[in-house]
C-alpha positions as CSV (number, residue, x, y, z in Angstrom):
1,M,115.3,65.4,171.0
2,E,115.9,65.2,167.3
3,K,118.8,67.3,165.9
4,K,117.7,70.0,163.4
5,L,119.2,69.3,160.0
6,V,118.8,72.3,157.7
7,V,119.5,71.7,154.0
8,L,120.1,74.3,151.3
9,T,119.5,72.7,147.8
10,G,120.0,74.2,144.4
11,A,119.7,73.2,140.7
12,G,122.3,70.5,140.9
13,I,120.0,68.2,142.9
14,S,117.3,68.4,140.2
15,A,119.7,68.3,137.3
16,E,120.1,64.5,137.8
17,S,116.3,64.1,137.3
18,G,116.5,65.9,133.9
19,I,115.6,69.5,134.9
20,A,117.8,72.0,133.1
21,T,119.9,74.4,135.3
22,F,119.6,77.9,134.1
23,R,123.2,78.8,134.9
24,D,124.3,76.9,131.8
25,A,125.7,78.7,128.7
26,N,126.1,82.5,129.1
27,G,123.2,83.1,131.4
28,L,120.9,81.4,128.9
29,W,118.1,79.1,130.1
30,E,116.9,76.6,127.5
31,G,118.1,79.1,124.9
32,Y,116.5,82.2,126.4
33,D,118.2,85.2,128.0
34,V,117.1,84.9,131.6
35,M,116.1,88.5,131.8
36,E,113.6,87.9,129.0
37,V,111.8,85.2,130.8
38,A,112.6,85.7,134.5
39,S,112.2,89.4,135.3
40,P,109.4,91.9,135.8
41,Q,110.7,93.8,132.7
42,G,110.5,90.6,130.6
43,W,106.9,90.0,131.8
44,R,105.9,93.5,130.9
45,K,107.5,93.3,127.5
46,N,106.2,89.9,126.4
47,P,103.9,88.1,128.9
48,E,103.1,85.4,126.2
49,L,106.7,84.4,125.9
50,V,107.1,84.2,129.7
51,L,103.9,82.1,130.1
52,D,105.0,79.8,127.3
53,F,108.5,79.5,128.8
54,Y,107.1,78.3,132.2
55,N,104.5,76.1,130.5
56,Q,107.4,74.2,128.9
57,R,109.2,74.0,132.3
58,R,106.1,72.7,133.9
59,K,105.5,70.1,131.2
60,N,109.2,69.0,131.6
61,A,108.9,68.9,135.4
62,A,105.7,66.8,135.3
63,D,107.5,64.1,133.2
64,V,110.6,63.7,135.5
65,K,110.9,61.8,138.8
66,P,112.8,62.6,142.0
67,N,116.3,61.0,142.1
68,A,118.2,59.3,144.9
69,G,119.4,62.7,146.2
70,H,115.8,63.8,146.9
71,T,114.8,60.4,148.3
72,L,117.8,60.2,150.7
73,L,116.9,63.7,152.1
74,A,113.3,62.6,152.6
75,E,114.6,59.4,154.4
76,L,116.6,61.5,156.8
77,E,113.3,62.7,158.3
78,K,113.2,59.4,160.2
79,H,116.2,60.4,162.2
80,F,116.4,64.2,162.2
81,D,114.1,67.3,162.2
82,V,114.8,68.1,158.5
83,R,114.1,71.6,157.1
84,I,114.8,72.0,153.4
85,I,115.5,75.5,152.0
86,T,115.5,75.1,148.2
87,Q,116.3,77.5,145.4
88,N,114.5,75.2,143.0
89,V,110.9,75.8,141.9
90,D,110.1,72.2,141.0
91,D,108.2,69.9,143.5
92,L,110.6,67.0,143.5
93,H,111.5,67.3,147.2
94,E,107.8,67.0,148.0
95,R,107.2,64.1,145.6
96,A,110.2,62.3,147.2
97,G,108.5,62.6,150.6
98,S,110.1,65.7,152.3
99,T,107.5,67.4,154.5
100,N,109.2,70.7,155.4
101,V,110.3,72.6,152.3
102,I,110.8,76.4,152.0
103,H,110.8,77.4,148.3
104,L,112.8,80.6,148.3
105,H,112.3,81.3,144.6
106,G,108.6,80.3,144.4
107,K,106.8,77.3,143.0
108,L,106.5,76.2,139.4
109,F,103.1,74.6,139.9
110,E,101.5,77.7,141.3
111,S,100.2,81.0,139.8
112,R,99.6,84.3,141.5
113,S,97.6,87.4,140.8
114,T,99.4,90.4,139.2
115,L,97.2,92.7,141.4
116,D,97.6,91.1,144.8
117,E,100.6,88.7,145.4
118,K,98.7,87.1,148.3
119,L,96.3,85.5,145.8
120,V,98.0,82.3,145.0
121,Y,96.5,79.3,143.1
122,P,97.6,75.8,142.3
123,I,98.1,75.1,138.6
124,T,96.5,71.8,137.6
125,G,98.2,70.3,134.5
126,W,101.0,72.3,133.0
127,E,99.4,75.3,131.2
128,L,98.9,78.9,132.4
129,K,97.4,81.0,129.6
130,K,96.8,84.7,128.7
131,G,93.3,85.4,130.0
132,D,93.6,83.2,133.1
133,K,92.6,85.6,135.8
134,C,92.5,85.8,139.6
135,E,89.2,86.4,141.5
136,R,89.8,90.2,141.2
137,G,90.0,90.0,137.4
138,S,93.8,90.5,136.9
139,Q,96.0,88.2,134.8
140,L,97.7,85.4,136.6
141,R,101.5,85.1,136.4
142,P,103.8,82.3,137.5
143,N,104.4,82.3,141.3
144,I,108.1,82.6,140.8
145,V,110.5,85.1,142.4
146,W,112.1,86.8,139.4
147,F,115.4,88.7,139.2
148,G,115.0,92.1,140.9
149,E,112.1,91.0,143.1
150,P,112.3,90.6,146.9
151,V,112.5,87.0,148.3
152,P,109.6,86.9,150.8
153,L,110.6,83.6,152.5
154,M,114.2,84.8,153.2
155,E,113.5,85.7,156.8
156,K,112.0,82.2,157.5
157,A,115.1,80.7,155.8
158,I,117.4,82.8,158.0
159,E,115.5,81.8,161.1
160,E,115.9,78.1,160.3
161,T,119.6,78.5,159.5
162,L,120.3,80.1,162.8
163,Q,118.7,77.2,164.6
164,A,120.5,74.5,162.7
165,D,122.4,71.7,164.6
166,I,123.8,70.4,161.3
167,F,123.8,72.3,157.9
168,L,123.9,70.7,154.5
169,V,124.4,72.2,151.1
170,V,123.5,70.1,148.1
171,G,123.8,71.0,144.4
172,T,124.3,74.7,144.5
173,S,127.2,76.9,143.3
174,L,126.5,79.4,146.1
175,V,126.6,82.3,143.7
176,V,122.9,83.3,143.7
177,Y,122.2,85.8,146.5
178,P,120.5,86.2,149.0
179,A,120.4,82.3,149.3
180,A,124.1,81.9,149.1
181,G,124.6,84.1,152.1
182,L,122.8,81.6,154.4
183,V,126.0,79.6,154.8
184,D,127.7,82.6,156.4
185,L,125.0,82.7,159.0
186,V,125.5,79.1,160.2
187,P,126.8,79.2,163.8
188,E,130.6,78.4,163.9
189,D,130.2,75.3,166.0
190,V,127.7,73.7,163.6
191,P,129.0,71.1,161.2
192,V,128.6,72.0,157.5
193,F,128.4,69.4,154.7
194,V,128.8,70.5,151.1
195,V,127.9,68.1,148.2
196,D,128.6,69.2,144.6
197,P,130.6,67.8,141.7
198,N,132.1,71.4,141.3
199,L,132.6,72.4,144.9
200,P,132.0,76.1,145.5
201,Q,134.6,78.4,147.2
202,M,134.1,78.1,150.9
203,R,135.8,80.0,153.7
204,K,137.6,77.7,156.2
205,R,135.6,76.8,159.3
206,P,135.7,74.0,161.8
207,N,133.7,70.9,161.0
208,L,133.5,71.5,157.3
209,Y,133.0,68.4,155.2
210,L,133.4,68.8,151.4
211,I,132.1,66.0,149.2
212,E,133.0,66.4,145.6
213,D,130.2,64.3,144.1
214,K,126.8,64.6,142.5
215,A,123.8,64.7,144.7
216,S,122.6,61.1,144.5
217,T,125.9,59.4,145.4
218,G,127.2,62.3,147.5
219,M,124.0,62.2,149.6
220,A,124.5,58.4,150.2
221,Q,127.9,59.3,151.8
222,V,126.4,62.1,153.9
223,K,123.6,59.9,155.2
224,Q,126.1,57.3,156.4
225,I,128.2,60.0,158.2
226,L,125.2,61.6,159.8
227,L,123.8,58.3,161.1
228,E,127.2,57.3,162.5
229,K,128.2,60.6,164.0
230,Y,125.0,62.4,165.1
231,L,122.5,59.7,166.3
């Protein structure tokens, strides 16, 4: 039976493809205060700004390609039961070929109703405009989990984490909760691999592998270790 490899990915894996990480300068994201463009208050205050902000993110994401970090994760599906839990809203994991992806913070290429959050629609192209409405007549918003909003897929992510045979963290600083807390739920006897050029603070545990490297080259090392040790 295939071992279950559960992977938590963050902005670092997409940064190599050219997608800006919003933990850059002073909580600014592409020059915007994150609370202006990624919170329910920001949406109420200036929906046009928020729509434009995500339109630009979508335009950028449509122009970039998955990198070796994404591709190597997809290739591991040949050998393991891979479940990816990502904090990223882009679709680069799917475009690289990964088939089991949980998007904790929502999806950039989806919109949802402001009246009923179960009404979710794909966005074709990159634009979502004021006046684009759901079937019940309310304005569509990006299908993104903003600051201060619950994370609906967290329970699913916890369930996968508790069932992991191997746990891998790629390209995340482990400072954004609740996602960062998943590492603490990994059973003690399960090996944990962490790949990041700036390794996050980790409590000591058995079978902890710290790889101080960017996602693309770090993942090449991880793949080699996994194939040698766990097949």
